[in-house]
Backbone as XML, in Angstrom:
<?xml version="1.0"?>
<chain id="A" units="angstrom">
  <residue number="1" name="MET">
    <atom name="N" x="76.845" y="65.843" z="87.415"/>
    <atom name="CA" x="75.763" y="65.013" z="87.490"/>
    <atom name="C" x="76.062" y="64.560" z="89.811"/>
  </residue>
  <residue number="2" name="ARG">
    <atom name="N" x="74.166" y="64.491" z="89.488"/>
    <atom name="CA" x="73.679" y="64.441" z="90.697"/>
    <atom name="C" x="73.390" y="63.518" z="91.462"/>
  </residue>
  <residue number="3" name="SER">
    <atom name="N" x="73.372" y="62.636" z="92.904"/>
    <atom name="CA" x="73.494" y="61.291" z="93.183"/>
    <atom name="C" x="72.863" y="61.085" z="94.217"/>
  </residue>
  <residue number="4" name="GLU">
    <atom name="N" x="72.134" y="59.955" z="94.416"/>
    <atom name="CA" x="71.119" y="59.855" z="95.035"/>
    <atom name="C" x="71.443" y="60.089" z="96.463"/>
  </residue>
  <residue number="5" name="ALA">
    <atom name="N" x="70.887" y="60.104" z="97.176"/>
    <atom name="CA" x="71.090" y="60.629" z="99.121"/>
    <atom name="C" x="70.367" y="59.515" z="98.836"/>
  </residue>
  <residue number="6" name="PRO">
    <atom name="N" x="71.155" y="58.716" z="100.100"/>
    <atom name="CA" x="70.658" y="57.726" z="100.694"/>
    <atom name="C" x="70.064" y="57.594" z="100.827"/>
  </residue>
  <residue number="7" name="PRO">
    <atom name="N" x="69.062" y="56.601" z="101.674"/>
    <atom name="CA" x="67.396" y="55.980" z="101.757"/>
    <atom name="C" x="67.816" y="56.525" z="103.680"/>
  </residue>
  <residue number="8" name="ARG">
    <atom name="N" x="66.539" y="57.916" z="103.742"/>
    <atom name="CA" x="66.504" y="58.035" z="105.182"/>
    <atom name="C" x="66.145" y="56.616" z="105.847"/>
  </residue>
  <residue number="9" name="THR">
    <atom name="N" x="66.282" y="56.751" z="106.956"/>
    <atom name="CA" x="65.914" y="55.292" z="108.276"/>
    <atom name="C" x="65.048" y="55.958" z="109.193"/>
  </residue>
  <residue number="10" name="LEU">
    <atom name="N" x="64.572" y="55.714" z="109.470"/>
    <atom name="CA" x="64.200" y="56.266" z="111.158"/>
    <atom name="C" x="64.453" y="55.955" z="112.314"/>
  </residue>
  <residue number="11" name="PRO">
    <atom name="N" x="65.061" y="56.860" z="113.431"/>
    <atom name="CA" x="65.033" y="56.028" z="114.799"/>
    <atom name="C" x="64.290" y="55.325" z="115.158"/>
  </residue>
  <residue number="12" name="PRO">
    <atom name="N" x="64.951" y="54.334" z="115.879"/>
    <atom name="CA" x="63.937" y="53.316" z="116.918"/>
    <atom name="C" x="63.128" y="53.451" z="117.720"/>
  </residue>
  <residue number="13" name="SER">
    <atom name="N" x="62.150" y="53.398" z="117.837"/>
    <atom name="CA" x="60.678" y="53.823" z="118.882"/>
    <atom name="C" x="61.056" y="54.303" z="119.983"/>
  </residue>
  <residue number="14" name="LEU">
    <atom name="N" x="61.773" y="54.970" z="121.223"/>
    <atom name="CA" x="61.114" y="55.069" z="122.316"/>
    <atom name="C" x="59.860" y="55.117" z="122.911"/>
  </residue>
  <residue number="15" name="ARG">
    <atom name="N" x="59.116" y="54.310" z="122.142"/>
    <atom name="CA" x="57.989" y="54.278" z="123.231"/>
    <atom name="C" x="58.282" y="53.875" z="124.168"/>
  </residue>
  <residue number="16" name="VAL">
    <atom name="N" x="57.090" y="54.118" z="125.336"/>
    <atom name="CA" x="57.160" y="53.408" z="126.044"/>
    <atom name="C" x="56.055" y="52.771" z="126.945"/>
  </residue>
  <residue number="17" name="ALA">
    <atom name="N" x="55.653" y="51.980" z="128.034"/>
    <atom name="CA" x="54.412" y="50.915" z="128.246"/>
    <atom name="C" x="53.530" y="51.621" z="128.942"/>
  </residue>
  <residue number="18" name="ASP">
    <atom name="N" x="52.680" y="51.121" z="129.409"/>
    <atom name="CA" x="52.483" y="51.191" z="130.984"/>
    <atom name="C" x="52.406" y="52.313" z="132.201"/>
  </residue>
  <residue number="19" name="ILE">
    <atom name="N" x="51.902" y="53.912" z="131.691"/>
    <atom name="CA" x="52.747" y="54.663" z="131.563"/>
    <atom name="C" x="52.062" y="54.901" z="133.927"/>
  </residue>
  <residue number="20" name="GLU">
    <atom name="N" x="52.833" y="55.324" z="134.484"/>
    <atom name="CA" x="52.512" y="55.643" z="135.819"/>
    <atom name="C" x="52.338" y="56.945" z="135.820"/>
  </residue>
  <residue number="21" name="ARG">
    <atom name="N" x="51.209" y="57.853" z="136.191"/>
    <atom name="CA" x="52.289" y="59.331" z="136.981"/>
    <atom name="C" x="51.846" y="59.772" z="138.144"/>
  </residue>
  <residue number="22" name="GLY">
    <atom name="N" x="52.689" y="60.721" z="139.041"/>
    <atom name="CA" x="52.115" y="60.934" z="139.714"/>
    <atom name="C" x="51.618" y="62.744" z="139.494"/>
  </residue>
  <residue number="23" name="ILE">
    <atom name="N" x="52.151" y="63.445" z="140.591"/>
    <atom name="CA" x="52.020" y="64.787" z="141.003"/>
    <atom name="C" x="54.191" y="64.894" z="141.139"/>
  </residue>
  <residue number="24" name="GLY">
    <atom name="N" x="54.430" y="65.006" z="140.096"/>
    <atom name="CA" x="55.853" y="65.332" z="139.865"/>
    <atom name="C" x="56.425" y="63.699" z="139.981"/>
  </residue>
  <residue number="25" name="SER">
    <atom name="N" x="55.922" y="63.435" z="139.260"/>
    <atom name="CA" x="56.313" y="61.783" z="139.350"/>
    <atom name="C" x="55.926" y="60.935" z="138.227"/>
  </residue>
  <residue number="26" name="ALA">
    <atom name="N" x="56.620" y="60.510" z="137.762"/>
    <atom name="CA" x="56.025" y="59.101" z="137.218"/>
    <atom name="C" x="56.719" y="57.957" z="136.244"/>
  </residue>
  <residue number="27" name="ALA">
    <atom name="N" x="56.511" y="56.122" z="136.288"/>
    <atom name="CA" x="57.217" y="55.000" z="135.475"/>
    <atom name="C" x="56.495" y="54.653" z="135.178"/>
  </residue>
  <residue number="28" name="ALA">
    <atom name="N" x="57.436" y="53.271" z="133.997"/>
    <atom name="CA" x="57.241" y="53.358" z="133.244"/>
    <atom name="C" x="58.232" y="51.750" z="133.049"/>
  </residue>
  <residue number="29" name="THR">
    <atom name="N" x="57.734" y="50.994" z="131.474"/>
    <atom name="CA" x="58.294" y="49.946" z="131.053"/>
    <atom name="C" x="58.879" y="50.301" z="129.842"/>
  </residue>
  <residue number="30" name="PHE">
    <atom name="N" x="59.847" y="49.319" z="129.574"/>
    <atom name="CA" x="60.407" y="49.247" z="127.831"/>
    <atom name="C" x="60.779" y="47.727" z="127.642"/>
  </residue>
  <residue number="31" name="LEU">
    <atom name="N" x="59.915" y="48.121" z="126.428"/>
    <atom name="CA" x="60.843" y="45.308" z="126.022"/>
    <atom name="C" x="61.741" y="47.384" z="124.473"/>
  </residue>
  <residue number="32" name="ALA">
    <atom name="N" x="62.538" y="46.612" z="124.830"/>
    <atom name="CA" x="63.932" y="46.686" z="123.154"/>
    <atom name="C" x="63.659" y="45.007" z="122.035"/>
  </residue>
  <residue number="33" name="GLY">
    <atom name="N" x="63.540" y="46.205" z="120.918"/>
    <atom name="CA" x="63.180" y="44.746" z="119.468"/>
    <atom name="C" x="65.270" y="44.645" z="119.804"/>
  </residue>
  <residue number="34" name="GLN">
    <atom name="N" x="64.946" y="44.565" z="118.505"/>
    <atom name="CA" x="66.784" y="44.695" z="117.862"/>
    <atom name="C" x="67.644" y="45.183" z="117.549"/>
  </residue>
  <residue number="35" name="GLU">
    <atom name="N" x="66.106" y="46.331" z="117.102"/>
    <atom name="CA" x="66.767" y="47.686" z="116.850"/>
    <atom name="C" x="67.719" y="48.215" z="117.797"/>
  </residue>
  <residue number="36" name="HIS">
    <atom name="N" x="67.213" y="48.027" z="118.946"/>
    <atom name="CA" x="67.914" y="49.132" z="119.784"/>
    <atom name="C" x="69.590" y="48.936" z="120.581"/>
  </residue>
  <residue number="37" name="LEU">
    <atom name="N" x="69.158" y="47.162" z="119.785"/>
    <atom name="CA" x="70.737" y="46.408" z="120.435"/>
    <atom name="C" x="71.919" y="46.223" z="119.882"/>
  </residue>
  <residue number="38" name="ASN">
    <atom name="N" x="73.212" y="46.763" z="120.222"/>
    <atom name="CA" x="74.547" y="47.130" z="119.416"/>
    <atom name="C" x="74.829" y="45.323" z="118.655"/>
  </residue>
  <residue number="39" name="LEU">
    <atom name="N" x="76.742" y="45.516" z="118.661"/>
    <atom name="CA" x="76.674" y="44.115" z="117.669"/>
    <atom name="C" x="77.059" y="43.117" z="118.898"/>
  </residue>
  <residue number="40" name="LYS">
    <atom name="N" x="77.276" y="43.684" z="120.027"/>
    <atom name="CA" x="76.912" y="41.946" z="121.376"/>
    <atom name="C" x="76.012" y="42.041" z="121.595"/>
  </residue>
  <residue number="41" name="GLY">
    <atom name="N" x="74.318" y="41.702" z="121.680"/>
    <atom name="CA" x="73.374" y="42.097" z="121.599"/>
    <atom name="C" x="73.017" y="43.091" z="123.294"/>
  </residue>
  <residue number="42" name="MET">
    <atom name="N" x="73.769" y="44.316" z="123.863"/>
    <atom name="CA" x="73.553" y="45.034" z="124.226"/>
    <atom name="C" x="72.554" y="46.583" z="123.961"/>
  </residue>
  <residue number="43" name="LEU">
    <atom name="N" x="71.485" y="46.453" z="124.943"/>
    <atom name="CA" x="70.977" y="47.584" z="124.915"/>
    <atom name="C" x="71.984" y="49.044" z="124.343"/>
  </residue>
  <residue number="44" name="HIS">
    <atom name="N" x="72.040" y="49.399" z="123.497"/>
    <atom name="CA" x="72.979" y="51.286" z="123.305"/>
    <atom name="C" x="72.786" y="52.259" z="123.942"/>
  </residue>
  <residue number="45" name="GLY">
    <atom name="N" x="73.993" y="52.184" z="124.344"/>
    <atom name="CA" x="73.410" y="53.893" z="125.161"/>
    <atom name="C" x="72.566" y="54.991" z="125.221"/>
  </residue>
  <residue number="46" name="GLY">
    <atom name="N" x="72.602" y="55.353" z="123.827"/>
    <atom name="CA" x="71.749" y="56.325" z="122.446"/>
    <atom name="C" x="70.390" y="55.582" z="123.522"/>
  </residue>
  <residue number="47" name="ILE">
    <atom name="N" x="70.313" y="54.562" z="123.513"/>
    <atom name="CA" x="69.091" y="54.572" z="124.354"/>
    <atom name="C" x="68.800" y="54.509" z="125.289"/>
  </residue>
  <residue number="48" name="ILE">
    <atom name="N" x="69.314" y="54.216" z="126.004"/>
    <atom name="CA" x="69.512" y="54.768" z="128.036"/>
    <atom name="C" x="69.473" y="56.025" z="128.146"/>
  </residue>
  <residue number="49" name="ALA">
    <atom name="N" x="70.109" y="56.370" z="126.940"/>
    <atom name="CA" x="69.551" y="58.493" z="127.377"/>
    <atom name="C" x="68.217" y="58.809" z="127.300"/>
  </residue>
  <residue number="50" name="GLY">
    <atom name="N" x="68.592" y="58.294" z="125.681"/>
    <atom name="CA" x="67.376" y="58.698" z="124.919"/>
    <atom name="C" x="65.168" y="58.126" z="126.291"/>
  </residue>
  <residue number="51" name="LEU">
    <atom name="N" x="66.009" y="57.468" z="126.135"/>
    <atom name="CA" x="64.809" y="56.189" z="127.281"/>
    <atom name="C" x="64.708" y="56.785" z="129.139"/>
  </residue>
  <residue number="52" name="MET">
    <atom name="N" x="65.676" y="57.686" z="129.573"/>
    <atom name="CA" x="66.075" y="58.230" z="130.987"/>
    <atom name="C" x="65.809" y="60.134" z="130.112"/>
  </residue>
  <residue number="53" name="ASP">
    <atom name="N" x="65.516" y="60.450" z="129.058"/>
    <atom name="CA" x="65.393" y="61.935" z="128.901"/>
    <atom name="C" x="64.002" y="61.051" z="128.261"/>
  </residue>
  <residue number="54" name="VAL">
    <atom name="N" x="62.603" y="60.642" z="127.962"/>
    <atom name="CA" x="61.994" y="60.170" z="127.697"/>
    <atom name="C" x="60.560" y="60.490" z="129.214"/>
  </residue>
  <residue number="55" name="ILE">
    <atom name="N" x="60.965" y="58.918" z="129.772"/>
    <atom name="CA" x="60.533" y="59.571" z="131.778"/>
    <atom name="C" x="61.004" y="60.617" z="132.652"/>
  </residue>
  <residue number="56" name="MET">
    <atom name="N" x="62.115" y="61.502" z="132.563"/>
    <atom name="CA" x="62.485" y="62.252" z="133.352"/>
    <atom name="C" x="61.462" y="63.444" z="132.596"/>
  </residue>
  <residue number="57" name="THR">
    <atom name="N" x="61.398" y="63.867" z="131.409"/>
    <atom name="CA" x="60.467" y="64.854" z="131.069"/>
    <atom name="C" x="59.540" y="65.094" z="131.576"/>
  </residue>
  <residue number="58" name="ILE">
    <atom name="N" x="58.950" y="63.777" z="131.384"/>
    <atom name="CA" x="57.345" y="62.898" z="131.562"/>
    <atom name="C" x="56.724" y="63.209" z="133.432"/>
  </residue>
  <residue number="59" name="ALA">
    <atom name="N" x="57.643" y="63.048" z="133.570"/>
    <atom name="CA" x="58.064" y="63.565" z="135.531"/>
    <atom name="C" x="58.554" y="64.868" z="135.747"/>
  </residue>
  <residue number="60" name="ALA">
    <atom name="N" x="58.512" y="65.383" z="135.520"/>
    <atom name="CA" x="58.699" y="67.274" z="135.540"/>
    <atom name="C" x="57.335" y="67.604" z="135.201"/>
  </residue>
  <residue number="61" name="GLY">
    <atom name="N" x="56.084" y="67.402" z="133.905"/>
    <atom name="CA" x="55.388" y="67.584" z="134.149"/>
    <atom name="C" x="53.756" y="66.706" z="134.530"/>
  </residue>
  <residue number="62" name="SER">
    <atom name="N" x="54.186" y="65.912" z="135.717"/>
    <atom name="CA" x="53.239" y="65.442" z="134.725"/>
    <atom name="C" x="52.833" y="65.283" z="136.024"/>
  </residue>
  <residue number="63" name="HIS">
    <atom name="N" x="51.578" y="64.565" z="136.479"/>
    <atom name="CA" x="50.208" y="64.760" z="137.066"/>
    <atom name="C" x="48.981" y="64.111" z="136.884"/>
  </residue>
  <residue number="64" name="PRO">
    <atom name="N" x="48.276" y="63.601" z="138.004"/>
    <atom name="CA" x="47.412" y="62.370" z="137.481"/>
    <atom name="C" x="46.289" y="63.269" z="136.272"/>
  </residue>
  <residue number="65" name="ASP">
    <atom name="N" x="45.792" y="64.052" z="136.933"/>
    <atom name="CA" x="44.712" y="65.346" z="135.643"/>
    <atom name="C" x="44.816" y="65.351" z="134.618"/>
  </residue>
  <residue number="66" name="PRO">
    <atom name="N" x="44.941" y="65.211" z="133.859"/>
    <atom name="CA" x="45.482" y="65.443" z="131.828"/>
    <atom name="C" x="45.516" y="66.571" z="131.775"/>
  </residue>
  <residue number="67" name="ALA">
    <atom name="N" x="44.757" y="67.305" z="132.411"/>
    <atom name="CA" x="43.884" y="69.046" z="132.557"/>
    <atom name="C" x="45.287" y="70.075" z="133.620"/>
  </residue>
  <residue number="68" name="GLN">
    <atom name="N" x="46.478" y="69.441" z="134.408"/>
    <atom name="CA" x="47.038" y="69.403" z="134.797"/>
    <atom name="C" x="48.382" y="68.800" z="134.345"/>
  </residue>
  <residue number="69" name="ARG">
    <atom name="N" x="48.624" y="68.659" z="133.429"/>
    <atom name="CA" x="50.476" y="68.224" z="132.982"/>
    <atom name="C" x="50.782" y="68.515" z="131.981"/>
  </residue>
  <residue number="70" name="ARG">
    <atom name="N" x="51.922" y="69.438" z="132.336"/>
    <atom name="CA" x="52.739" y="69.852" z="131.330"/>
    <atom name="C" x="53.317" y="69.948" z="130.452"/>
  </residue>
  <residue number="71" name="PHE">
    <atom name="N" x="53.774" y="69.921" z="129.310"/>
    <atom name="CA" x="55.146" y="69.931" z="128.469"/>
    <atom name="C" x="56.713" y="69.951" z="128.782"/>
  </residue>
  <residue number="72" name="SER">
    <atom name="N" x="56.911" y="69.272" z="128.696"/>
    <atom name="CA" x="58.417" y="70.377" z="129.455"/>
    <atom name="C" x="59.602" y="70.113" z="128.645"/>
  </residue>
  <residue number="73" name="ILE">
    <atom name="N" x="60.473" y="70.583" z="128.728"/>
    <atom name="CA" x="62.118" y="70.209" z="127.914"/>
    <atom name="C" x="62.597" y="70.691" z="128.565"/>
  </residue>
  <residue number="74" name="THR">
    <atom name="N" x="63.644" y="69.868" z="127.510"/>
    <atom name="CA" x="64.652" y="69.575" z="128.903"/>
    <atom name="C" x="66.140" y="70.391" z="128.243"/>
  </residue>
  <residue number="75" name="LEU">
    <atom name="N" x="66.954" y="70.755" z="129.426"/>
    <atom name="CA" x="67.344" y="71.889" z="129.539"/>
    <atom name="C" x="69.285" y="71.760" z="129.868"/>
  </residue>
  <residue number="76" name="SER">
    <atom name="N" x="68.955" y="70.212" z="130.389"/>
    <atom name="CA" x="70.396" y="69.894" z="131.275"/>
    <atom name="C" x="70.245" y="68.246" z="131.656"/>
  </residue>
  <residue number="77" name="LEU">
    <atom name="N" x="70.935" y="66.721" z="130.916"/>
    <atom name="CA" x="71.379" y="66.072" z="131.548"/>
    <atom name="C" x="72.510" y="65.314" z="131.746"/>
  </residue>
  <residue number="78" name="SER">
    <atom name="N" x="72.166" y="64.583" z="132.733"/>
    <atom name="CA" x="73.908" y="64.160" z="132.749"/>
    <atom name="C" x="73.376" y="62.982" z="133.263"/>
  </residue>
  <residue number="79" name="LEU">
    <atom name="N" x="74.145" y="62.521" z="133.220"/>
    <atom name="CA" x="73.513" y="59.855" z="132.611"/>
    <atom name="C" x="74.515" y="60.174" z="133.505"/>
  </residue>
  <residue number="80" name="ASN">
    <atom name="N" x="74.525" y="58.492" z="133.737"/>
    <atom name="CA" x="75.068" y="58.130" z="134.603"/>
    <atom name="C" x="75.468" y="55.736" z="134.447"/>
  </residue>
  <residue number="81" name="PHE">
    <atom name="N" x="76.375" y="55.799" z="133.256"/>
    <atom name="CA" x="75.853" y="53.928" z="133.423"/>
    <atom name="C" x="75.897" y="53.402" z="134.320"/>
  </residue>
  <residue number="82" name="ILE">
    <atom name="N" x="75.658" y="52.672" z="134.172"/>
    <atom name="CA" x="75.744" y="52.011" z="136.351"/>
    <atom name="C" x="75.870" y="50.093" z="135.696"/>
  </residue>
  <residue number="83" name="GLY">
    <atom name="N" x="74.581" y="49.305" z="135.109"/>
    <atom name="CA" x="75.510" y="48.068" z="134.417"/>
    <atom name="C" x="74.696" y="48.077" z="132.805"/>
  </residue>
  <residue number="84" name="ALA">
    <atom name="N" x="74.765" y="47.192" z="132.387"/>
    <atom name="CA" x="74.282" y="46.366" z="131.197"/>
    <atom name="C" x="73.476" y="46.552" z="130.553"/>
  </residue>
  <residue number="85" name="ALA">
    <atom name="N" x="72.566" y="46.519" z="129.795"/>
    <atom name="CA" x="71.165" y="46.207" z="129.275"/>
    <atom name="C" x="70.583" y="44.847" z="128.047"/>
  </residue>
  <residue number="86" name="GLY">
    <atom name="N" x="70.411" y="44.244" z="128.155"/>
    <atom name="CA" x="70.118" y="43.548" z="127.239"/>
    <atom name="C" x="68.095" y="43.162" z="126.758"/>
  </residue>
  <residue number="87" name="ALA">
    <atom name="N" x="68.090" y="42.574" z="126.342"/>
    <atom name="CA" x="66.068" y="43.824" z="125.183"/>
    <atom name="C" x="66.111" y="42.504" z="126.257"/>
  </residue>
  <residue number="88" name="ASP">
    <atom name="N" x="65.415" y="42.260" z="127.872"/>
    <atom name="CA" x="65.087" y="42.488" z="128.593"/>
    <atom name="C" x="64.128" y="43.619" z="129.122"/>
  </residue>
  <residue number="89" name="PRO">
    <atom name="N" x="62.816" y="43.581" z="129.427"/>
    <atom name="CA" x="61.832" y="44.373" z="129.626"/>
    <atom name="C" x="62.775" y="45.295" z="130.615"/>
  </residue>
  <residue number="90" name="LEU">
    <atom name="N" x="62.829" y="46.656" z="130.548"/>
    <atom name="CA" x="62.980" y="47.419" z="131.713"/>
    <atom name="C" x="61.693" y="48.856" z="132.652"/>
  </residue>
  <residue number="91" name="VAL">
    <atom name="N" x="62.715" y="48.328" z="133.631"/>
    <atom name="CA" x="61.364" y="49.319" z="135.165"/>
    <atom name="C" x="62.158" y="50.970" z="134.378"/>
  </residue>
  <residue number="92" name="LEU">
    <atom name="N" x="61.295" y="51.635" z="133.919"/>
    <atom name="CA" x="62.022" y="53.360" z="134.048"/>
    <atom name="C" x="60.918" y="54.512" z="135.433"/>
  </residue>
  <residue number="93" name="ARG">
    <atom name="N" x="62.389" y="55.691" z="136.202"/>
    <atom name="CA" x="61.389" y="56.183" z="136.923"/>
    <atom name="C" x="61.923" y="57.253" z="136.777"/>
  </residue>
  <residue number="94" name="ALA">
    <atom name="N" x="61.335" y="58.003" z="137.032"/>
    <atom name="CA" x="61.434" y="59.688" z="138.258"/>
    <atom name="C" x="61.120" y="60.582" z="138.595"/>
  </residue>
  <residue number="95" name="ALA">
    <atom name="N" x="61.299" y="60.526" z="139.382"/>
    <atom name="CA" x="60.897" y="62.665" z="140.344"/>
    <atom name="C" x="61.203" y="63.909" z="140.857"/>
  </residue>
  <residue number="96" name="THR">
    <atom name="N" x="60.332" y="64.382" z="140.846"/>
    <atom name="CA" x="61.313" y="65.639" z="141.089"/>
    <atom name="C" x="61.949" y="65.940" z="141.838"/>
  </residue>
  <residue number="97" name="THR">
    <atom name="N" x="62.731" y="66.513" z="141.715"/>
    <atom name="CA" x="63.785" y="66.686" z="143.639"/>
    <atom name="C" x="63.279" y="68.581" z="143.926"/>
  </residue>
  <residue number="98" name="GLY">
    <atom name="N" x="63.239" y="69.322" z="143.265"/>
    <atom name="CA" x="62.585" y="70.933" z="143.430"/>
    <atom name="C" x="62.440" y="72.173" z="142.403"/>
  </residue>
  <residue number="99" name="GLY">
    <atom name="N" x="62.346" y="73.179" z="142.444"/>
    <atom name="CA" x="62.750" y="74.024" z="141.163"/>
    <atom name="C" x="60.862" y="74.410" z="141.918"/>
  </residue>
  <residue number="100" name="GLY">
    <atom name="N" x="60.505" y="75.474" z="140.547"/>
    <atom name="CA" x="59.895" y="76.125" z="140.821"/>
    <atom name="C" x="58.336" y="76.461" z="139.233"/>
  </residue>
  <residue number="101" name="ARG">
    <atom name="N" x="58.276" y="77.645" z="139.764"/>
    <atom name="CA" x="57.159" y="77.526" z="138.120"/>
    <atom name="C" x="57.520" y="77.384" z="137.067"/>
  </residue>
  <residue number="102" name="ARG">
    <atom name="N" x="58.539" y="77.256" z="136.339"/>
    <atom name="CA" x="59.215" y="77.514" z="134.852"/>
    <atom name="C" x="59.553" y="76.469" z="134.978"/>
  </residue>
  <residue number="103" name="ILE">
    <atom name="N" x="61.560" y="76.110" z="136.332"/>
    <atom name="CA" x="61.890" y="74.931" z="135.878"/>
    <atom name="C" x="61.721" y="74.492" z="136.948"/>
  </residue>
  <residue number="104" name="CYS">
    <atom name="N" x="61.997" y="73.100" z="137.070"/>
    <atom name="CA" x="62.432" y="71.829" z="137.748"/>
    <atom name="C" x="63.151" y="71.116" z="137.201"/>
  </residue>
  <residue number="105" name="PHE">
    <atom name="N" x="64.295" y="70.142" z="138.752"/>
    <atom name="CA" x="65.367" y="69.442" z="138.477"/>
    <atom name="C" x="64.274" y="68.330" z="138.683"/>
  </residue>
  <residue number="106" name="CYS">
    <atom name="N" x="64.614" y="67.482" z="138.041"/>
    <atom name="CA" x="64.603" y="65.543" z="138.617"/>
    <atom name="C" x="65.603" y="64.473" z="138.672"/>
  </residue>
  <residue number="107" name="GLU">
    <atom name="N" x="65.798" y="64.034" z="139.097"/>
    <atom name="CA" x="66.696" y="62.342" z="138.729"/>
    <atom name="C" x="65.346" y="60.918" z="138.969"/>
  </residue>
  <residue number="108" name="GLY">
    <atom name="N" x="66.002" y="60.058" z="137.681"/>
    <atom name="CA" x="65.777" y="58.862" z="137.523"/>
    <atom name="C" x="66.309" y="57.807" z="137.450"/>
  </residue>
  <residue number="109" name="ARG">
    <atom name="N" x="66.226" y="56.787" z="136.543"/>
    <atom name="CA" x="66.862" y="55.762" z="137.300"/>
    <atom name="C" x="65.994" y="54.725" z="137.083"/>
  </residue>
  <residue number="110" name="ILE">
    <atom name="N" x="67.046" y="53.978" z="136.190"/>
    <atom name="CA" x="66.713" y="52.967" z="134.986"/>
    <atom name="C" x="66.708" y="51.046" z="135.537"/>
  </residue>
  <residue number="111" name="GLU">
    <atom name="N" x="66.088" y="50.223" z="135.793"/>
    <atom name="CA" x="66.607" y="48.500" z="136.182"/>
    <atom name="C" x="66.335" y="47.701" z="135.213"/>
  </residue>
  <residue number="112" name="ASP">
    <atom name="N" x="66.691" y="46.715" z="134.802"/>
    <atom name="CA" x="66.045" y="45.385" z="134.553"/>
    <atom name="C" x="65.178" y="45.131" z="135.074"/>
  </residue>
  <residue number="113" name="ALA">
    <atom name="N" x="64.308" y="43.914" z="134.446"/>
    <atom name="CA" x="63.375" y="43.676" z="135.802"/>
    <atom name="C" x="63.615" y="43.175" z="136.580"/>
  </residue>
  <residue number="114" name="ALA">
    <atom name="N" x="65.128" y="42.240" z="137.135"/>
    <atom name="CA" x="65.274" y="41.475" z="138.416"/>
    <atom name="C" x="65.854" y="42.637" z="138.920"/>
  </residue>
  <residue number="115" name="GLY">
    <atom name="N" x="65.353" y="44.164" z="139.077"/>
    <atom name="CA" x="65.942" y="44.917" z="139.395"/>
    <atom name="C" x="67.735" y="46.086" z="139.884"/>
  </residue>
  <residue number="116" name="ASN">
    <atom name="N" x="68.262" y="45.377" z="139.463"/>
    <atom name="CA" x="69.282" y="45.547" z="139.144"/>
    <atom name="C" x="69.029" y="46.663" z="137.858"/>
  </residue>
  <residue number="117" name="LEU">
    <atom name="N" x="70.196" y="48.093" z="138.759"/>
    <atom name="CA" x="70.410" y="49.291" z="138.174"/>
    <atom name="C" x="71.284" y="49.477" z="137.119"/>
  </residue>
  <residue number="118" name="ILE">
    <atom name="N" x="70.859" y="49.989" z="136.443"/>
    <atom name="CA" x="70.904" y="50.673" z="134.617"/>
    <atom name="C" x="72.048" y="50.932" z="134.371"/>
  </residue>
  <residue number="119" name="ALA">
    <atom name="N" x="71.264" y="52.515" z="135.069"/>
    <atom name="CA" x="71.645" y="54.431" z="134.800"/>
    <atom name="C" x="70.821" y="54.745" z="135.897"/>
  </residue>
  <residue number="120" name="THR">
    <atom name="N" x="71.703" y="56.407" z="136.389"/>
    <atom name="CA" x="70.650" y="57.565" z="136.887"/>
    <atom name="C" x="71.118" y="58.309" z="136.017"/>
  </residue>
  <residue number="121" name="ALA">
    <atom name="N" x="69.390" y="59.184" z="136.053"/>
    <atom name="CA" x="70.562" y="60.248" z="135.971"/>
    <atom name="C" x="70.277" y="61.989" z="136.560"/>
  </residue>
  <residue number="122" name="GLN">
    <atom name="N" x="70.121" y="63.200" z="136.295"/>
    <atom name="CA" x="70.049" y="64.223" z="136.596"/>
    <atom name="C" x="69.264" y="65.280" z="136.050"/>
  </residue>
  <residue number="123" name="GLY">
    <atom name="N" x="68.498" y="66.082" z="135.985"/>
    <atom name="CA" x="68.351" y="66.429" z="134.890"/>
    <atom name="C" x="66.770" y="68.377" z="135.584"/>
  </residue>
  <residue number="124" name="ALA">
    <atom name="N" x="67.706" y="69.563" z="133.772"/>
    <atom name="CA" x="66.808" y="70.204" z="134.470"/>
    <atom name="C" x="65.781" y="70.023" z="133.359"/>
  </residue>
  <residue number="125" name="PHE">
    <atom name="N" x="64.826" y="70.952" z="134.075"/>
    <atom name="CA" x="63.770" y="71.059" z="132.645"/>
    <atom name="C" x="62.756" y="71.441" z="132.853"/>
  </residue>
  <residue number="126" name="LYS">
    <atom name="N" x="62.334" y="72.457" z="131.605"/>
    <atom name="CA" x="61.818" y="73.910" z="131.520"/>
    <atom name="C" x="60.706" y="73.583" z="131.355"/>
  </residue>
  <residue number="127" name="LEU">
    <atom name="N" x="59.720" y="73.836" z="132.049"/>
    <atom name="CA" x="58.360" y="73.658" z="132.058"/>
    <atom name="C" x="57.799" y="74.956" z="131.874"/>
  </residue>
  <residue number="128" name="MET">
    <atom name="N" x="56.398" y="74.645" z="129.985"/>
    <atom name="CA" x="55.301" y="75.236" z="129.577"/>
    <atom name="C" x="54.212" y="75.009" z="130.967"/>
  </residue>
  <residue number="129" name="GLU">
    <atom name="N" x="52.884" y="75.376" z="129.780"/>
    <atom name="CA" x="51.499" y="75.950" z="130.940"/>
    <atom name="C" x="51.204" y="74.396" z="130.873"/>
  </residue>
  <residue number="130" name="PRO">
    <atom name="N" x="50.895" y="74.354" z="132.509"/>
    <atom name="CA" x="49.687" y="73.460" z="132.644"/>
    <atom name="C" x="48.672" y="73.442" z="131.128"/>
  </residue>
  <residue number="131" name="GLY">
    <atom name="N" x="48.310" y="71.548" z="131.136"/>
    <atom name="CA" x="47.719" y="71.151" z="129.763"/>
    <atom name="C" x="48.219" y="71.021" z="128.812"/>
  </residue>
  <residue number="132" name="SER">
    <atom name="N" x="49.554" y="71.973" z="128.267"/>
    <atom name="CA" x="50.269" y="71.051" z="127.359"/>
    <atom name="C" x="50.436" y="70.617" z="126.698"/>
  </residue>
  <residue number="133" name="GLU">
    <atom name="N" x="50.901" y="69.517" z="127.932"/>
    <atom name="CA" x="51.249" y="67.972" z="127.279"/>
    <atom name="C" x="50.014" y="67.291" z="126.667"/>
  </residue>
  <residue number="134" name="ARG">
    <atom name="N" x="50.451" y="66.826" z="125.470"/>
    <atom name="CA" x="49.322" y="66.156" z="125.218"/>
    <atom name="C" x="49.450" y="64.691" z="125.225"/>
  </residue>
  <residue number="135" name="THR">
    <atom name="N" x="48.290" y="63.527" z="125.808"/>
    <atom name="CA" x="48.929" y="62.380" z="125.484"/>
    <atom name="C" x="48.120" y="61.585" z="124.177"/>
  </residue>
</chain>
């Protein structure tokens, strides 16, 4: 007898808003929903890690001109949890710190609306060809 597989659930969305792009830098905001919080009402650490990956990959290939934006792939990510966050809006920032034509290095930070530091990160990213990032 064949048992039915449990229904698949989709992961919570990590969509960020108000994205600002510079050359090798990015900033955005994120508003958590109930699905992003743990049983204590705090933002789950996996969500923080995912948000850091999102903002740092945007920054890695960022450029104000969409034709110059480059899709990037995370090669490594090191995360430091500094403080706790709830359902309040978060500010995400990241910038490149070095690298070359194909690989770049970034630093990122997440703060709550009051400016309290939630997390920092460093990572390495593989850059694809200019114009490869879809908006």
